[in-house]
Backbone as numpy.savetxt, mean C-alpha at the origin, in Angstrom:
# Nx Ny Nz CAx CAy CAz Cx Cy Cz
1.39 -1.69 21.84 1.44 -1.37 20.69 2.15 -2.41 19.73
1.65 -2.85 19.09 2.43 -3.75 17.91 2.08 -3.61 16.67
3.15 -4.03 16.02 3.15 -3.79 14.37 2.89 -4.78 13.51
1.93 -4.75 12.66 2.22 -5.77 11.54 2.62 -5.49 10.36
3.28 -6.27 9.73 4.26 -6.07 8.57 3.81 -7.11 7.71
3.43 -6.35 6.23 3.43 -7.25 4.73 4.50 -6.72 3.81
4.94 -8.02 3.69 6.12 -7.53 2.45 5.87 -7.92 0.85
6.00 -7.30 0.41 6.11 -7.45 -1.17 4.85 -8.01 -1.73
3.86 -7.20 -1.47 2.44 -7.39 -2.10 2.34 -7.20 -3.87
2.20 -7.76 -4.49 2.78 -7.14 -5.75 0.78 -7.23 -6.84
1.04 -6.01 -7.32 -0.06 -5.46 -8.25 0.43 -5.03 -9.33
-0.65 -4.89 -10.48 -0.37 -4.46 -11.85 -1.35 -2.87 -11.56
-0.49 -1.94 -12.13 -1.14 -0.52 -11.77 -1.15 0.11 -12.97
-1.97 1.40 -13.00 -1.33 2.39 -14.38 -1.45 3.79 -13.46
0.02 3.97 -12.90 0.19 4.89 -12.17 1.12 5.89 -12.98
0.70 7.17 -13.06 1.83 7.79 -14.15 1.22 9.03 -15.05
2.39 9.84 -15.52 1.49 11.01 -16.09 1.84 10.67 -17.71
2.68 9.91 -18.26 3.11 9.42 -19.32 1.80 8.69 -19.86
1.46 8.88 -21.52 0.57 8.12 -21.90 0.77 6.58 -21.70
1.84 6.11 -21.84 2.46 4.62 -21.76 2.12 4.27 -20.85
2.23 5.06 -19.41 1.99 4.39 -18.22 0.36 3.77 -17.90
0.11 4.86 -18.42 -1.70 4.77 -18.33 -2.33 3.98 -18.94
-1.82 3.42 -20.34 -2.37 2.54 -21.07 -1.56 1.14 -20.89
-0.42 0.94 -20.80 0.19 -0.30 -20.53 0.33 -0.56 -19.17
0.22 0.44 -18.37 0.76 0.02 -16.81 2.25 -0.42 -16.55
2.37 -0.61 -15.13 3.17 -1.15 -14.64 2.89 -2.12 -13.32
4.05 -3.18 -13.16 4.19 -3.87 -11.90 4.34 -2.79 -10.61
3.70 -2.95 -9.49 4.32 -2.24 -8.29 4.31 -3.47 -7.07
5.14 -3.17 -6.21 5.19 -3.98 -4.97 5.20 -3.06 -4.04
4.59 -3.23 -2.93 3.94 -2.56 -1.98 4.49 -3.47 -0.54
4.83 -2.49 0.71 5.49 -2.93 1.68 4.66 -2.33 2.77
4.00 -2.93 3.83 2.96 -2.06 4.60 2.95 -2.72 5.95
3.32 -1.54 6.92 3.70 -1.88 8.48 2.50 -0.97 9.02
1.66 -1.80 9.72 0.48 -1.03 10.28 0.89 -1.30 11.88
0.70 -0.10 12.70 0.55 -0.07 13.76 -0.73 -0.07 14.68
-1.02 -0.76 15.68 -2.43 -1.34 16.39 -1.79 -0.84 17.85
-2.91 -0.11 18.19 -2.82 0.11 19.46 -3.04 -0.55 20.92
-3.87 -1.53 20.36 -4.36 -2.42 21.48 -3.56 -3.62 21.42
-3.10 -4.27 22.55 -2.52 -5.72 22.42 -3.47 -6.77 22.63
-3.74 -7.74 22.00 -4.67 -8.84 22.26 -4.84 -9.25 23.47
-5.96 -9.13 24.23 -6.01 -9.71 25.59 -6.15 -11.25 26.07
-6.18 -11.93 24.70 -6.60 -13.00 24.38 -6.16 -13.72 23.12
-6.63 -15.15 22.86 -6.40 -15.56 21.47 -7.03 -15.66 20.58
-8.12 -14.54 20.72 -9.61 -14.29 19.94 -9.27 -13.17 18.99
-9.60 -13.81 17.25 -9.29 -12.88 16.41 -9.81 -11.46 16.84
-11.08 -11.60 17.15 -11.46 -10.22 17.44 -11.08 -9.35 18.54
-9.84 -9.78 19.15 -8.96 -8.92 20.16 -7.92 -8.19 19.48
-7.79 -8.36 18.03 -7.03 -7.89 17.21 -7.28 -7.17 15.93
-6.49 -6.75 15.30 -7.14 -6.13 13.79 -6.44 -7.00 12.80
-7.16 -7.95 11.99 -7.21 -8.66 10.88 -6.42 -8.39 9.71
-5.22 -9.02 9.85 -4.07 -8.40 8.80 -4.81 -9.27 7.29
-5.58 -9.92 7.25 -6.19 -10.67 6.07 -7.11 -9.71 5.54
-7.39 -8.52 6.04 -8.00 -7.44 5.51 -7.14 -6.37 4.67
-6.01 -6.44 4.73 -5.05 -5.26 4.31 -4.74 -5.79 2.76
-4.66 -7.01 2.08 -4.72 -7.04 1.07 -5.68 -6.80 -0.04
-6.73 -7.27 0.55 -7.67 -7.06 -0.17 -8.37 -5.55 -0.45
-8.12 -4.86 0.70 -8.21 -3.20 1.01 -7.14 -2.55 -0.09
-6.22 -3.27 -0.12 -5.01 -2.49 -0.95 -5.02 -2.81 -2.49
-5.42 -4.14 -2.82 -5.91 -4.72 -4.29 -7.10 -3.50 -4.77
-8.32 -3.12 -3.86 -9.36 -2.53 -4.32 -9.13 -0.83 -4.25
-8.26 -0.59 -3.50 -8.00 0.82 -4.10 -7.26 0.82 -5.34
-6.36 -0.05 -5.72 -5.43 -0.02 -7.14 -6.29 -0.19 -7.99
-7.02 -1.05 -7.80 -8.17 -1.43 -9.09 -9.49 -0.16 -9.13
-9.58 0.47 -8.11 -10.66 1.64 -8.70 -9.95 3.04 -8.46
-8.59 3.24 -8.51 -7.96 4.64 -8.62 -6.74 4.49 -9.61
-7.05 5.22 -10.56 -6.07 5.79 -11.67 -5.39 6.88 -11.24
-4.35 7.29 -10.69 -3.73 8.28 -10.44 -2.26 8.43 -11.20
-1.89 9.77 -11.05 -0.32 10.05 -12.02 0.58 9.84 -10.73
0.49 10.29 -9.48 1.74 10.48 -8.63 1.47 9.02 -7.78
2.71 8.23 -7.68 2.61 7.09 -6.65 2.27 7.84 -5.28
2.31 8.88 -4.62 2.34 9.72 -3.54 0.92 9.41 -3.20
0.20 10.10 -4.52 -1.04 10.15 -4.21 -2.07 8.92 -3.87
-1.18 7.38 -4.62 -1.79 6.10 -4.41 -1.29 5.70 -2.83
-0.23 5.98 -2.47 0.19 5.89 -1.11 -0.69 6.39 -0.42
-1.20 7.99 -0.32 -2.19 8.66 0.55 -3.48 7.84 0.53
-4.01 7.49 -0.55 -5.24 6.73 -0.48 -5.38 5.34 0.01
-4.02 4.48 -0.18 -3.95 3.43 0.78 -3.89 3.74 2.25
-3.30 4.46 2.70 -3.17 4.91 4.02 -4.65 5.08 4.67
-5.33 6.16 4.13 -6.67 6.09 4.44 -7.56 5.24 4.56
-7.65 4.25 3.39 -8.23 2.97 3.24 -8.06 2.15 4.56
-6.53 1.88 4.78 -5.87 0.92 5.79 -6.70 1.42 7.31
-6.46 2.67 7.19 -6.82 3.32 8.72 -8.13 2.95 8.93
-9.32 3.15 7.78 -10.56 2.69 8.03 -10.94 1.47 8.40
-9.79 0.62 8.13 -10.52 -0.99 8.41 -10.53 -1.03 10.30
-10.12 -0.24 11.06 -10.49 -0.54 12.35 -9.88 0.69 13.38
-10.75 1.12 13.95 -9.96 2.45 14.74 -9.08 2.09 15.86
-8.56 1.12 16.00 -7.24 0.54 16.76 -6.06 0.72 16.16
-6.01 0.79 14.67 -5.11 1.30 13.84 -4.66 2.68 13.84
-3.36 2.76 14.59 -2.84 3.88 15.17 -1.99 4.69 13.95
-1.17 3.97 13.28 -0.45 4.53 11.97 -0.02 3.47 11.12
-0.21 4.01 9.37 0.70 3.13 8.68 1.81 3.52 8.06
2.61 2.74 7.54 3.68 3.20 7.04 3.76 2.25 5.53
3.90 2.79 4.58 4.04 2.26 3.24 4.72 2.59 2.42
5.63 1.62 1.92 6.55 1.72 0.57 5.92 1.20 -0.86
6.09 2.09 -1.68 5.30 1.73 -2.86 7.03 1.54 -3.98
7.12 0.33 -4.50 7.84 0.24 -5.92 7.23 0.10 -7.16
7.75 1.37 -7.88 7.05 1.35 -9.33 8.33 0.64 -10.40
7.80 -0.08 -10.92 8.93 -0.84 -11.67 8.61 -0.50 -12.97
9.39 -0.74 -13.90 9.24 -0.25 -15.15 9.37 1.18 -15.47
9.65 2.11 -14.63 9.30 3.21 -14.74 10.08 3.89 -16.12
9.68 4.62 -17.04 10.20 5.03 -18.21 11.24 6.29 -18.38
12.40 5.88 -17.26 13.37 6.88 -17.10 14.57 6.61 -17.99
15.28 7.25 -18.56 16.35 6.97 -19.21 17.84 6.78 -18.38
17.62 5.20 -18.42 18.43 5.18 -17.58 18.41 3.32 -16.88
19.42 2.96 -16.41 19.39 1.72 -16.08 18.87 1.50 -14.38
17.46 0.98 -14.01 17.28 0.85 -12.70 16.19 -0.28 -12.39
16.10 -0.96 -11.40 15.09 -2.01 -10.93 14.01 -1.13 -10.82
13.77 -0.07 -9.73 12.26 0.37 -9.69 12.65 1.92 -8.86
11.29 2.80 -8.80 11.43 4.21 -8.12 10.80 3.30 -7.11
10.87 3.80 -5.82 10.00 3.93 -4.31 9.95 5.06 -3.91
9.05 5.01 -3.25 8.61 6.14 -2.30 8.14 5.51 -0.69
8.24 6.08 0.17 7.66 5.86 1.43 7.09 6.85 2.27
5.73 6.27 3.08 5.02 7.52 3.47 4.29 7.08 4.67
4.56 7.87 5.61 3.62 7.41 7.04 2.61 8.45 7.29
1.35 7.97 8.05 0.96 8.49 8.45 -0.24 8.16 9.81
């Protein structure tokens, strides 16, 4: 088994329960760690899972799903990534939501989920 990690993928989303979050939206950053069951037997891309598929899959989920909770978005992304290839054993995701309307000073709110 080996892991593929992508750091700080950036998107604009509309996550949240407040009206301003739904209209204006916010920037999010996503880290993705994908565990793959098979170690490549040779130097052929067909022997592995192509990480080039991860970013467009995440982008598609964000563009086509407006959700209230970061946790919901995380689960939808995990499911979509796992559907790319049967050799994907597990997905760990961190989502950082910036510009959260909280009365205080902070950079972001982050959740982590693994499945």
